[in-house]
DODRENNU-69710 format. One record per atom (N, C-alpha, C): atom name; x, y, z; residue number from 1. Coordinates in Angstrom, 1 decimal, m for minus. Layout:
<rs>
- CA, X, Y, Z, NUM
...
</rs>
This chain:
<rs>
- N, m12.8, m8.2, m17.9, 1
- CA, m13.4, m7.5, m16.7, 1
- C, m14.2, m8.4, m15.9, 1
- N, m15.0, m9.3, m16.5, 2
- CA, m15.9, m10.2, m15.8, 2
- C, m15.1, m11.2, m14.9, 2
- N, m13.9, m11.6, m15.5, 3
- CA, m13.0, m12.5, m14.7, 3
- C, m12.5, m11.8, m13.4, 3
- N, m12.2, m10.6, m13.6, 4
- CA, m11.6, m9.8, m12.4, 4
- C, m12.7, m9.7, m11.3, 4
- N, m13.9, m9.4, m11.8, 5
- CA, m15.1, m9.3, m10.8, 5
- C, m15.3, m10.6, m10.1, 5
- N, m15.4, m11.7, m10.9, 6
- CA, m15.6, m13.0, m10.4, 6
- C, m14.5, m13.4, m9.4, 6
- N, m13.2, m13.1, m9.7, 7
- CA, m12.1, m13.4, m8.9, 7
- C, m12.2, m12.6, m7.5, 7
- N, m12.5, m11.4, m7.6, 8
- CA, m12.7, m10.5, m6.4, 8
- C, m13.8, m11.0, m5.6, 8
- N, m14.9, m11.3, m6.2, 9
- CA, m16.1, m11.8, m5.5, 9
- C, m15.8, m13.1, m4.8, 9
- N, m15.1, m14.0, m5.5, 10
- CA, m14.7, m15.3, m4.8, 10
- C, m13.7, m15.1, m3.7, 10
- N, m12.8, m14.2, m3.9, 11
- CA, m11.8, m13.9, m2.8, 11
- C, m12.5, m13.4, m1.6, 11
- N, m13.3, m12.3, m1.7, 12
- CA, m13.9, m11.7, m0.6, 12
- C, m15.0, m12.7, 0.1, 12
- N, m15.6, m13.5, m0.8, 13
- CA, m16.5, m14.5, m0.3, 13
- C, m15.8, m15.5, 0.6, 13
- N, m14.6, m15.9, 0.1, 14
- CA, m13.8, m16.9, 0.9, 14
- C, m13.3, m16.3, 2.2, 14
- N, m12.9, m15.0, 2.1, 15
- CA, m12.4, m14.3, 3.3, 15
- C, m13.5, m14.1, 4.3, 15
- N, m14.7, m13.8, 3.9, 16
- CA, m15.8, m13.7, 4.8, 16
- C, m16.1, m15.0, 5.5, 16
- N, m16.0, m16.1, 4.7, 17
- CA, m16.3, m17.4, 5.2, 17
- C, m15.2, m17.8, 6.3, 17
- N, m14.0, m17.4, 6.1, 18
- CA, m13.0, m17.7, 7.1, 18
- C, m13.2, m16.9, 8.3, 18
- N, m13.6, m15.6, 8.2, 19
- CA, m13.9, m14.7, 9.3, 19
- C, m15.1, m15.2, 10.1, 19
- N, m16.1, m15.7, 9.4, 20
- CA, m17.3, m16.2, 10.1, 20
- C, m17.1, m17.5, 10.8, 20
- N, m16.0, m18.3, 10.4, 21
- CA, m15.7, m19.5, 11.1, 21
- C, m14.8, m19.2, 12.3, 21
- N, m14.0, m18.2, 12.2, 22
- CA, m13.1, m17.8, 13.3, 22
- C, m13.9, m17.2, 14.5, 22
- N, m15.0, m16.5, 14.2, 23
- CA, m15.7, m15.7, 15.2, 23
- C, m16.2, m16.7, 16.3, 23
- N, m16.8, m17.8, 16.1, 24
- CA, m17.3, m18.6, 17.2, 24
- C, m16.1, m19.2, 18.0, 24
- N, m15.0, m19.5, 17.3, 25
- CA, m13.8, m19.9, 18.1, 25
- C, m13.3, m18.9, 19.0, 25
- N, m13.2, m17.6, 18.6, 26
- CA, m12.7, m16.5, 19.4, 26
- C, m13.7, m16.3, 20.6, 26
- N, m15.0, m16.5, 20.4, 27
- CA, m15.9, m16.3, 21.5, 27
- C, m15.8, m17.4, 22.5, 27
- N, m15.6, m18.7, 22.0, 28
- CA, m15.4, m19.8, 22.9, 28
- C, m14.1, m19.6, 23.7, 28
- N, m13.0, m19.2, 23.0, 29
- CA, m11.8, m18.9, 23.7, 29
- C, m11.9, m17.9, 24.8, 29
- N, m12.6, m16.8, 24.6, 30
- CA, m12.8, m15.8, 25.6, 30
- C, m13.6, m16.4, 26.7, 30
- N, m14.7, m17.2, 26.5, 31
- CA, m15.5, m17.7, 27.5, 31
- C, m14.7, m18.7, 28.4, 31
- N, m13.9, m19.5, 27.7, 32
- CA, m13.2, m20.5, 28.5, 32
- C, m12.0, m20.0, 29.2, 32
- N, m11.3, m19.0, 28.7, 33
- CA, m10.1, m18.6, 29.3, 33
- C, m10.2, m17.2, 29.9, 33
- N, m11.1, m16.4, 29.4, 34
- CA, m11.3, m15.0, 29.9, 34
- C, m10.2, m14.1, 29.3, 34
- N, m9.4, m14.6, 28.4, 35
- CA, m8.3, m13.7, 27.8, 35
- C, m8.7, m13.2, 26.5, 35
- N, m8.0, m12.1, 26.2, 36
- CA, m8.3, m11.4, 24.9, 36
- C, m7.7, m12.3, 23.8, 36
- N, m8.3, m12.1, 22.6, 37
- CA, m7.9, m12.8, 21.4, 37
- C, m7.3, m11.8, 20.5, 37
- N, m6.0, m11.9, 20.1, 38
- CA, m5.3, m11.0, 19.3, 38
- C, m5.4, m9.6, 19.8, 38
- N, m5.4, m9.4, 21.1, 39
- CA, m5.5, m8.1, 21.7, 39
- C, m6.9, m7.4, 21.7, 39
- N, m7.9, m8.2, 21.3, 40
- CA, m9.2, m7.6, 21.3, 40
- C, m10.1, m8.4, 22.3, 40
- N, m11.0, m7.6, 22.9, 41
- CA, m12.0, m8.2, 23.8, 41
- C, m13.3, m8.4, 22.9, 41
- N, m13.4, m9.7, 22.5, 42
- CA, m14.4, m10.0, 21.5, 42
- C, m15.8, m9.8, 22.0, 42
- N, m16.1, m10.2, 23.2, 43
- CA, m17.5, m10.1, 23.8, 43
- C, m17.8, m8.6, 23.9, 43
- N, m16.9, m7.8, 24.4, 44
- CA, m17.2, m6.4, 24.5, 44
- C, m17.5, m5.7, 23.2, 44
- N, m16.7, m6.1, 22.2, 45
- CA, m16.9, m5.5, 20.9, 45
- C, m18.3, m5.9, 20.3, 45
- N, m18.6, m7.2, 20.5, 46
- CA, m19.9, m7.7, 19.9, 46
- C, m21.1, m7.0, 20.7, 46
- N, m20.9, m6.8, 22.0, 47
- CA, m22.0, m6.2, 22.8, 47
- C, m22.1, m4.7, 22.4, 47
- N, m21.1, m4.0, 22.2, 48
- CA, m21.2, m2.6, 21.8, 48
- C, m21.8, m2.5, 20.4, 48
- N, m21.5, m3.5, 19.5, 49
- CA, m22.1, m3.4, 18.1, 49
- C, m23.6, m3.6, 18.2, 49
- N, m24.0, m4.6, 19.0, 50
- CA, m25.5, m4.8, 19.2, 50
- C, m26.1, m3.6, 19.9, 50
- N, m25.5, m3.0, 20.8, 51
- CA, m26.0, m1.8, 21.4, 51
- C, m26.2, m0.6, 20.5, 51
- N, m25.2, m0.5, 19.6, 52
- CA, m25.3, 0.6, 18.6, 52
- C, m26.5, 0.4, 17.7, 52
- N, m26.7, m0.9, 17.3, 53
- CA, m27.9, m1.1, 16.5, 53
- C, m29.2, m0.9, 17.2, 53
- N, m29.2, m1.2, 18.5, 54
- CA, m30.4, m1.0, 19.4, 54
- C, m30.7, 0.4, 19.6, 54
- N, m29.7, 1.3, 19.8, 55
- CA, m29.9, 2.7, 20.1, 55
- C, m30.0, 3.5, 18.8, 55
- N, m29.8, 2.9, 17.7, 56
- CA, m30.0, 3.6, 16.4, 56
- C, m31.4, 3.8, 16.0, 56
- N, m32.3, 3.1, 16.6, 57
- CA, m33.7, 3.2, 16.2, 57
- C, m34.0, 2.7, 14.9, 57
- N, m34.8, 3.3, 14.1, 58
- CA, m35.1, 2.9, 12.7, 58
- C, m33.9, 2.7, 11.8, 58
- N, m33.0, 3.7, 12.0, 59
- CA, m31.8, 3.6, 11.1, 59
- C, m30.9, 2.4, 11.5, 59
- N, m30.8, 2.1, 12.7, 60
- CA, m30.1, 0.9, 13.2, 60
- C, m30.7, m0.3, 12.7, 60
- N, m32.1, m0.4, 12.6, 61
- CA, m32.8, m1.5, 12.1, 61
- C, m32.5, m1.7, 10.6, 61
- N, m32.5, m0.6, 9.9, 62
- CA, m32.3, m0.6, 8.4, 62
- C, m30.9, m1.1, 8.1, 62
- N, m29.9, m0.6, 8.9, 63
- CA, m28.5, m1.0, 8.7, 63
- C, m28.3, m2.5, 9.1, 63
- N, m29.0, m2.9, 10.1, 64
- CA, m28.9, m4.4, 10.5, 64
- C, m29.5, m5.3, 9.4, 64
- N, m30.6, m4.9, 8.8, 65
- CA, m31.2, m5.7, 7.8, 65
- C, m30.3, m5.7, 6.5, 65
- N, m29.7, m4.6, 6.2, 66
- CA, m28.7, m4.5, 5.1, 66
- C, m27.5, m5.4, 5.4, 66
- N, m27.0, m5.4, 6.6, 67
- CA, m25.9, m6.3, 6.9, 67
- C, m26.3, m7.7, 6.9, 67
- N, m27.5, m8.0, 7.3, 68
- CA, m27.9, m9.4, 7.3, 68
- C, m28.1, m9.9, 5.9, 68
- N, m28.4, m9.0, 4.9, 69
- CA, m28.5, m9.4, 3.5, 69
- C, m27.2, m9.8, 2.9, 69
- N, m26.1, m9.4, 3.5, 70
- CA, m24.8, m9.8, 2.9, 70
- C, m24.5, m11.3, 3.3, 70
- N, m25.1, m11.7, 4.4, 71
- CA, m24.8, m13.1, 4.9, 71
- C, m25.8, m14.1, 4.4, 71
- N, m26.8, m13.7, 3.7, 72
- CA, m27.8, m14.7, 3.2, 72
- C, m27.5, m15.1, 1.8, 72
- N, m27.3, m16.4, 1.6, 73
- CA, m27.1, m16.9, 0.2, 73
- C, m28.4, m17.1, m0.5, 73
- N, m28.5, m16.7, m1.7, 74
- CA, m29.7, m17.0, m2.5, 74
- C, m29.6, m18.2, m3.3, 74
</rs>
């Protein structure tokens, strides 16, 4: 069971690393070309995500801190 958990943790950790490396490239692509990436408007999606946290008040702050905790390595 421990091997399965370690395998899944490694898999999702690697997947998150790939996603976090693709994000700046998609933002740069949108800024340089003005075109959508894979049919998504990256800047608009990021802006709406930040606005949701901002209008969420204390709950938005708590969720933002929890999400930030996922990206911090100990």
